[in-house]
C-alpha positions as MATLAB code, in Angstrom:
seq = 'XXXXXXXXXXXXXXXXXXXXXXXXXXXXXXXXXXXXXXXXXXXXXXXXXXXXXXXXXXXXXXXXXXXXXXXXXXXXXXXXXXXXXXXXXXXXXXXXXXXXXXXXXXXXXXXXXXXXXXXXXXXXXXXXXXXXXXXXXXXXXXXXXXXXXXXXXXXXXXXXXXXXXXXXXXXXXXXXXXXX';
ca = [
      -0.388    0.034   -0.013;
       1.484    3.182   -0.955;
       1.932    6.150    1.984;
       1.249    3.251    3.997;
       4.480    1.851    6.918;
       5.403   -2.078    6.895;
       3.017   -3.617    8.989;
       4.647   -6.183   10.224;
       7.127   -5.029   12.567;
       3.745   -4.299   13.813;
       1.309   -7.178   13.952;
       4.690   -9.039   15.136;
       4.454   -7.101   18.278;
       0.975   -6.484   18.626;
       1.101  -10.709   18.344;
       4.356  -10.373   21.248;
       1.931   -8.298   23.045;
      -0.103  -11.396   23.828;
       2.110  -13.001   26.399;
       2.811  -10.359   28.741;
       0.514  -10.257   31.971;
      -1.646   -7.715   32.218;
      -4.330   -8.842   29.392;
      -6.562   -8.516   28.116;
      -5.920   -4.486   29.035;
      -2.053   -5.608   26.825;
      -3.424   -7.024   24.119;
      -5.380   -3.720   22.952;
      -3.207   -0.882   24.476;
      -1.167   -3.464   21.556;
      -3.738   -3.541   19.055;
      -3.955    0.717   18.777;
      -0.236    1.374   19.266;
      -0.202   -1.114   15.672;
      -3.121    0.405   14.309;
      -1.569    3.629   14.385;
       1.077    3.248   13.547;
       0.042    0.790   10.516;
      -2.765    2.816    9.502;
      -3.038    5.666   11.662;
      -6.371    7.729   13.670;
      -7.079   10.040   15.816;
     -10.329    8.373   17.670;
      -9.690    4.398   18.259;
     -11.975    2.293   20.605;
     -13.174   -0.984   21.470;
     -16.217   -2.604   22.144;
     -17.681   -5.317   23.210;
     -20.955   -7.109   22.411;
     -23.568   -8.719   24.996;
     -26.085  -10.485   24.558;
     -28.648   -8.029   24.242;
     -28.109   -6.164   21.274;
     -25.899   -3.750   24.291;
     -22.470   -2.609   23.348;
     -19.719   -1.494   25.942;
     -17.156    0.356   25.358;
     -13.978   -1.844   26.756;
     -10.605    0.268   25.178;
     -10.533    4.093   24.136;
      -7.460    5.275   23.301;
      -8.945    9.256   24.407;
     -10.762    8.498   27.607;
     -11.688   11.941   28.525;
     -14.118   11.811   25.398;
     -14.603    8.233   24.939;
     -14.027    6.347   28.829;
     -14.326    2.865   29.084;
     -17.378    1.428   30.283;
     -20.344    3.099   28.729;
     -22.414    0.273   27.315;
     -25.187    1.522   24.599;
     -27.462   -0.066   22.840;
     -26.420   -1.433   19.046;
     -27.431    0.693   15.904;
     -29.940   -1.725   14.158;
     -28.202    0.308   11.248;
     -28.817   -1.482    7.998;
     -24.273   -1.622    8.230;
     -24.423   -2.191   11.428;
     -25.653   -5.540   10.691;
     -23.744   -6.296    8.468;
     -20.902   -6.130   11.125;
     -22.576   -7.678   14.166;
     -24.205  -10.490   11.356;
     -22.196  -11.505    9.062;
     -18.504   -9.907    9.840;
     -18.444   -7.165    7.120;
     -16.517   -3.749    8.846;
     -18.231   -0.454    8.025;
     -16.816    1.856    5.763;
     -16.808    5.985    6.126;
     -15.186    7.684    3.688;
     -16.875   11.592    4.723;
     -18.025   13.620    7.065;
     -21.734   13.293    5.647;
     -21.552    9.635    5.233;
     -20.109   10.071    8.975;
     -22.991   11.988    9.997;
     -25.491    9.346    8.628;
     -23.852    6.994   10.484;
     -23.165    7.717   14.012;
     -26.263   10.043   16.047;
     -23.279   10.410   18.480;
     -21.238   12.070   16.128;
     -20.501   15.620   17.352;
     -17.382   14.829   19.299;
     -16.021   12.985   16.650;
     -16.533   16.042   14.370;
     -15.276   18.184   17.316;
     -11.924   16.189   17.356;
     -11.397   16.164   13.227;
     -13.233   13.390   12.452;
     -14.636   12.439    9.232;
     -13.771    9.402    7.869;
     -14.322    6.600   10.246;
     -13.447    2.378    9.798;
     -15.292   -0.673   12.071;
     -14.123   -4.111   12.330;
     -15.409   -6.449   13.867;
     -14.127   -9.473   15.236;
     -15.496  -12.446   15.492;
     -14.672  -16.182   16.431;
     -17.090  -18.981   14.713;
     -19.101  -16.961   12.671;
     -19.573  -14.892   16.235;
     -19.202  -11.274   15.985;
     -17.777  -11.357   19.260;
     -17.207   -6.731   19.663;
     -15.251   -4.101   16.936;
     -12.608   -2.433   16.787;
     -13.037    1.185   15.973;
     -11.285    4.036   14.281;
     -11.403    7.115   13.225;
      -9.603    9.781   11.387;
      -9.990   13.045    9.239;
     -12.931   13.362    5.850;
     -10.667   10.661    3.344;
      -8.357    8.482    5.555;
      -8.854    5.317    5.170;
      -9.841    3.303    2.204;
     -11.285    0.010    0.911;
      -6.475   -0.545    1.192;
      -7.099   -0.707    4.837;
     -10.250   -3.236    5.300;
      -8.500   -6.279    4.867;
      -5.031   -5.140    7.054;
      -6.845   -3.462    9.966;
      -9.315   -6.784   10.259;
      -6.292   -8.783   10.356;
      -4.810   -6.348   12.917;
      -7.744   -6.997   14.965;
      -8.465  -11.018   14.457;
      -4.824  -10.640   15.966;
      -6.853   -9.574   19.296;
      -9.516  -11.946   18.800;
      -8.122  -13.514   22.899;
      -8.298  -10.794   24.131;
     -12.160   -9.874   22.193;
     -12.421  -13.553   24.177;
     -11.751  -12.692   27.693;
     -13.951  -10.528   27.994;
     -16.772  -11.650   26.608;
     -17.013  -14.800   28.122;
     -16.487  -12.978   31.837;
     -12.638  -14.436   32.264;
     -11.609  -10.337   33.406;
     -12.092   -8.226   35.929;
     -11.497   -4.601   36.151;
      -9.279   -5.263   32.858;
      -7.404   -7.807   34.803;
      -7.459  -12.221   33.855;
      -9.497  -13.786   37.022;
      -7.337  -16.175   38.110;
      -8.420  -19.705   37.689;
      -9.665  -21.749   40.600;
      -8.244  -24.910   42.144;
      -9.645  -27.947   41.561;
      -8.813  -31.269   43.208;
      -7.232  -31.961   45.814;
];
């Protein structure tokens, strides 16, 4: 991809971050750093999806504006249903598309964002969560989609832990001893 750095070193750092003890925080922070270096973003948030159609923010590079722990009902917009049900990423290229796609676009546009990419993290045909990137208008292209999807899927263990309730306060719960 012209104009973008070699993604391999960033993919390697993301993969190696999964060996760190403070999970899933270490993996999510490494995913943010890798995506910032490989494709760029002004805003990076990550959400997990809960049964019943609720999404919870589990990571934000701007926690003052987009705090971790925020929950909202998942959108029923056709594009969001495609992401949730079929794992189709959402690519938004212009500020007008951003306004039409996000009811809460004011905060993002105040940061200078006018393009977005929502990328699902999936396991066994099910969307567990998503990685949301935003940048200035026209930043993301179709050429970025496969790379961002690949980065996002490398964070699958972190998303599995978050959706299966195996972590508390962004850190793993130690396994319980069994037997004698």
